[in-house]
C-alpha positions as CSV (number, residue, x, y, z in Angstrom):
1,X,-15.7,143.4,210.6
2,X,-13.7,140.1,210.5
3,X,-11.9,138.9,213.6
4,X,-8.1,138.8,213.8
5,X,-6.1,136.2,215.6
6,X,-2.6,137.2,216.7
7,X,0.0,134.7,218.0
8,X,2.8,135.4,220.4
9,X,5.7,136.7,218.3
10,X,9.3,137.8,218.7
11,X,12.8,137.5,217.3
12,X,14.8,134.3,217.2
13,X,16.4,135.1,220.5
14,X,13.1,135.9,222.1
15,X,11.5,132.7,220.8
16,X,14.5,130.6,222.0
17,X,13.9,131.9,225.5
18,X,10.1,131.2,225.5
19,X,8.5,128.0,226.7
20,X,5.0,127.9,225.3
21,X,2.1,125.7,226.4
22,X,1.6,122.3,224.8
23,X,0.2,122.9,221.3
24,X,0.8,126.6,221.4
25,X,2.2,128.3,218.3
26,X,4.5,131.4,218.2
27,X,5.9,133.5,215.3
28,X,9.6,134.0,214.7
29,X,9.8,137.5,213.3
30,X,13.4,137.1,212.3
31,X,12.9,134.1,210.0
32,X,9.2,134.6,209.4
33,X,8.4,131.1,210.5
34,X,6.3,129.3,213.1
35,X,7.3,127.4,216.2
36,X,5.2,124.7,217.8
37,X,5.6,124.2,221.6
38,X,5.2,121.2,223.9
39,X,4.9,122.9,227.3
40,X,8.5,122.0,228.4
41,X,11.1,122.8,225.7
42,X,12.4,126.3,225.5
43,X,12.1,127.7,222.0
44,X,9.8,124.9,220.9
45,X,10.3,123.4,217.5
46,X,10.6,125.6,214.4
47,X,8.6,124.6,211.3
48,X,10.1,124.7,207.8
49,X,9.1,127.5,205.5
50,X,7.7,126.5,202.0
51,X,11.0,127.5,200.4
52,X,13.0,125.5,203.0
53,X,15.2,128.6,203.5
54,X,15.3,128.2,207.3
55,X,16.2,124.5,207.2
56,X,19.8,123.2,207.5
57,X,21.3,119.7,207.8
58,X,24.4,120.7,209.7
59,X,28.0,120.0,208.6
60,X,27.9,116.2,208.4
61,X,25.6,113.9,206.6
62,X,26.0,110.2,206.0
63,X,25.0,109.1,202.5
64,X,25.0,105.6,201.2
65,X,23.5,106.4,197.8
66,X,23.3,109.7,196.0
67,X,21.0,110.0,192.9
68,X,21.2,113.3,191.2
69,X,19.7,112.9,187.7
70,X,18.6,115.2,184.9
71,X,20.4,118.2,186.3
72,X,18.4,118.2,189.5
73,X,21.6,119.0,191.3
74,X,24.4,120.7,189.3
75,X,27.1,121.0,192.0
76,X,27.8,118.3,194.6
77,X,30.0,118.7,197.6
78,X,30.3,115.0,198.6
79,X,32.0,115.5,202.0
80,X,32.4,111.8,202.6
81,X,35.2,109.5,201.6
82,X,33.3,106.4,200.4
83,X,31.0,106.8,197.4
84,X,30.6,103.4,195.9
85,X,27.0,104.1,194.9
86,X,27.5,107.7,193.6
87,X,25.3,108.3,190.5
88,X,26.4,111.6,189.1
89,X,24.2,112.2,186.0
90,X,23.8,115.9,185.4
91,X,26.5,117.0,188.0
92,X,28.8,119.6,186.6
93,X,31.2,119.7,189.5
94,X,32.2,117.5,192.3
95,X,34.3,118.4,195.4
96,X,35.0,116.8,198.7
97,X,35.9,113.3,197.5
98,X,39.3,112.2,199.0
99,X,42.0,110.0,197.6
100,X,41.3,106.6,196.3
101,X,38.1,106.3,198.3
102,X,36.5,108.7,195.9
103,X,34.3,107.6,193.1
104,X,34.9,103.9,193.3
105,X,31.9,102.9,191.2
106,X,30.2,105.6,189.2
107,X,27.3,103.9,187.5
108,X,26.6,107.0,185.3
109,X,29.2,109.7,184.7
110,X,27.4,111.7,182.0
111,X,27.6,115.5,182.6
112,X,30.8,115.7,184.8
113,X,32.5,118.8,183.6
114,X,34.9,119.5,186.4
115,X,36.2,117.1,189.1
116,X,38.1,118.4,192.1
117,X,40.1,116.0,194.2
118,X,43.1,113.6,194.2
119,X,43.2,111.8,190.8
120,X,46.4,109.9,191.5
121,X,44.5,106.7,192.2
122,X,42.3,106.8,189.1
123,X,42.7,104.4,186.3
124,X,43.3,105.3,182.6
125,X,41.6,102.1,181.5
126,X,39.9,99.1,183.1
127,X,39.2,95.8,181.5
128,X,37.1,92.8,182.6
129,X,38.9,89.7,181.4
130,X,37.4,86.2,180.9
131,X,39.0,83.2,179.2
132,X,38.3,80.5,176.7
133,X,40.8,78.1,178.3
134,X,43.2,77.0,176.9
135,X,42.8,79.3,173.8
136,X,42.6,83.0,174.6
137,X,41.7,85.8,177.0
138,X,38.6,87.9,176.2
139,X,38.7,91.6,177.0
140,X,35.8,93.9,177.6
141,X,36.2,97.5,178.6
142,X,38.1,100.6,177.6
143,X,38.8,100.6,173.8
144,X,36.8,97.5,173.1
145,X,33.2,97.9,171.9
146,X,32.8,94.1,172.0
147,X,34.5,91.1,173.6
148,X,38.0,90.9,171.9
149,X,40.2,87.8,172.1
150,X,43.9,88.3,173.0
151,X,44.1,92.0,171.8
152,X,47.3,93.9,171.6
153,X,47.3,96.5,174.4
154,X,48.7,100.0,174.1
155,X,49.7,101.4,177.5
156,X,51.2,104.9,178.2
157,X,54.1,105.5,180.5
158,X,53.2,106.9,183.9
159,X,49.5,105.8,183.7
160,X,47.7,103.1,185.7
161,X,45.6,100.3,184.2
162,X,43.5,97.7,185.8
163,X,42.7,94.1,184.7
164,X,39.6,92.6,186.5
165,X,40.4,89.0,185.9
166,X,37.5,86.5,186.0
167,X,39.2,83.9,183.9
168,X,39.1,81.0,186.4
169,X,41.5,78.1,186.6
170,X,44.2,78.2,183.9
171,X,43.5,81.9,183.2
172,X,46.0,83.7,185.4
173,X,47.3,86.9,183.9
174,X,51.0,87.5,184.3
175,X,52.9,90.4,182.8
176,X,56.3,89.5,181.4
177,X,59.2,91.0,179.5
178,X,59.2,88.0,177.1
179,X,56.5,85.6,175.9
180,X,57.8,82.6,177.7
181,X,57.1,80.5,180.8
182,X,60.5,81.3,182.1
183,X,59.9,82.8,185.6
184,X,62.9,85.1,185.2
185,X,61.0,87.1,182.6
186,X,58.2,88.0,185.0
187,X,57.8,91.8,185.0
188,X,56.8,93.0,188.5
189,X,57.8,96.7,188.3
190,X,54.6,98.7,189.0
191,X,52.5,95.6,189.0
192,X,50.2,94.6,191.9
193,X,48.6,91.1,191.7
194,X,50.8,89.7,188.9
195,X,50.0,86.1,187.9
196,X,46.7,85.9,189.7
197,X,43.3,84.6,188.6
198,X,39.9,85.6,189.7
199,X,41.4,88.7,191.1
200,X,42.4,92.3,190.0
201,X,45.8,93.2,188.6
202,X,46.8,96.8,188.7
203,X,49.7,98.1,186.5
204,X,51.3,101.5,186.8
205,X,53.6,101.7,183.8
206,X,57.1,102.9,184.8
207,X,58.7,105.6,182.7
208,X,61.6,103.3,182.2
209,X,59.6,100.3,181.2
210,X,60.7,98.5,178.0
211,X,59.0,99.4,174.7
212,X,57.4,95.9,174.6
213,X,56.0,93.8,177.3
214,X,53.6,90.8,177.2
215,X,50.6,89.5,179.1
216,X,50.1,85.8,179.1
217,X,49.0,82.7,181.0
218,X,51.9,80.6,182.3
219,X,49.6,77.5,182.3
220,X,48.4,77.9,178.7
221,X,51.0,79.5,176.7
222,X,48.8,80.2,173.7
223,X,46.8,82.8,175.7
224,X,48.0,86.4,175.6
225,X,49.6,89.0,173.4
226,X,51.8,92.0,173.2
227,X,51.8,95.2,175.4
228,X,53.0,98.1,173.4
229,X,54.4,100.8,175.8
230,X,54.5,104.3,174.4
231,X,56.0,106.8,173.8
232,X,58.8,104.7,172.4
233,X,62.1,104.8,174.3
234,X,65.3,104.8,172.2
235,X,67.5,101.9,173.1
């Protein structure tokens, strides 16, 4: 008849109160798991089950990069406020991202069905702008499938837009109420970074903005075009 080997065993509470000899194993009958002892630590150290059902990571985890691809994770509670390297392919819901520290750079956004959080600091469009000084600005980004020289822009009232300006010397972007170098025509309402180069300009379009604005370079007046603001306000 084969021999049987039985280990010390007991509930979670009983295991927690037991200090086993160095290298001794005990059985936790509550979680059906093993504990290994070192001769001095009460309760020893619980080993993970194959299905990881007795393993927890606590309430706080610091994550610098999250990669969840091909549906490997379908719901993600981020739980941290900086997520510049968040790759969310296959994620169907996101929670726990706060304010404008949320998804700053999302390298892949395919598969996001529902986003929970503060979207007041998100952008409706973002363009990267370079320049062929002194001739034109070149736009790449939302609405442009290829680099486009001095396009007409269509901006909606109440929404926020971002110009990532990499135009260099002579390629400052300034938003104005008239296509002129006249400084009095500079339009600053809702604009952060107006008239800067190699920087980012953010424009939240006021509800009372005029129907037509302009973006241009004050240094090279041939660079720029019209900003059509919609819906049209009767004047």
